[in-house]
C-alpha positions in Angstrom: -39.1 -66.5 24.3 -39.7 -63.4 25.7 -37.3 -60.6 24.7 -35.6 -59.0 27.5 -36.2 -55.4 29.3 -33.8 -52.5 28.1 -32.1 -51.5 31.7 -30.5 -48.4 30.4 -29.6 -47.1 27.1 -25.4 -47.2 28.3 -23.4 -49.6 29.7 -22.7 -50.4 33.2 -19.1 -49.3 33.3 -17.1 -51.7 36.5 -13.6 -52.5 37.7 -13.9 -56.0 38.4 -11.6 -59.1 39.9 -10.8 -61.9 38.8 -13.9 -64.4 39.0 -17.0 -66.2 37.3 -19.9 -63.9 37.4 -23.9 -64.5 35.7 -24.7 -61.5 34.2 -28.6 -60.3 33.9 -29.9 -61.3 30.0 -33.0 -60.6 31.0 -33.1 -57.2 32.1 -35.3 -58.1 35.9 -32.9 -58.4 38.1 -32.3 -55.9 41.0 -28.5 -56.5 41.0 -28.1 -55.3 37.5 -26.3 -55.9 35.8 -25.7 -59.6 37.8 -28.5 -62.5 37.7 -30.8 -62.2 41.3 -32.3 -65.0 39.5 -35.4 -63.0 38.3 -35.4 -64.4 34.9 -37.2 -67.7 36.2 -40.3 -68.0 34.0 -39.0 -65.6 31.5 -37.5 -68.3 29.0 -34.4 -65.9 29.4 -31.1 -67.6 31.5 -28.9 -65.4 32.8 -25.4 -65.4 30.7 -21.9 -66.9 33.2 -18.8 -65.1 31.8 -14.6 -65.4 33.8 -12.8 -63.4 33.8 -8.9 -64.6 34.4 -7.5 -60.7 35.5 -9.3 -58.1 37.3 -10.1 -56.0 34.6 -12.4 -52.8 34.1 -15.6 -54.1 32.3 -18.8 -52.4 30.3 -21.1 -54.5 31.1 -24.4 -54.7 28.4 -27.7 -53.0 29.8 -29.4 -52.8 26.8 -29.3 -56.0 26.7 -29.1 -55.8 22.6 -24.9 -56.4 22.4 -23.9 -59.0 20.3 -21.4 -60.0 22.1 -23.4 -60.6 25.5 -22.5 -59.5 28.1 -20.1 -56.9 26.8 -21.7 -53.7 25.4 -21.1 -53.5 21.5 -22.9 -50.1 20.9 -25.8 -51.6 20.0 -27.9 -48.9 22.6 -27.1 -46.0 20.0 -29.4 -47.6 17.5 -32.2 -47.7 20.7 
């Protein structure tokens, strides 16, 4: 499997509505932090996550978090 590309060294903070989302795990999406299908052939699949209510989230952009798709501060060790 390929290693995911670091997009940024800080999270993407967004206000999201309740619903289903697909977080880009490969770092190659043009619609980052969401998947656009750019992972095809890389061996890295997007992560489906669901929010049951509207909330502010910090989505990982360095792709090194242990709590995918949410930032856990792993970018501070890059």
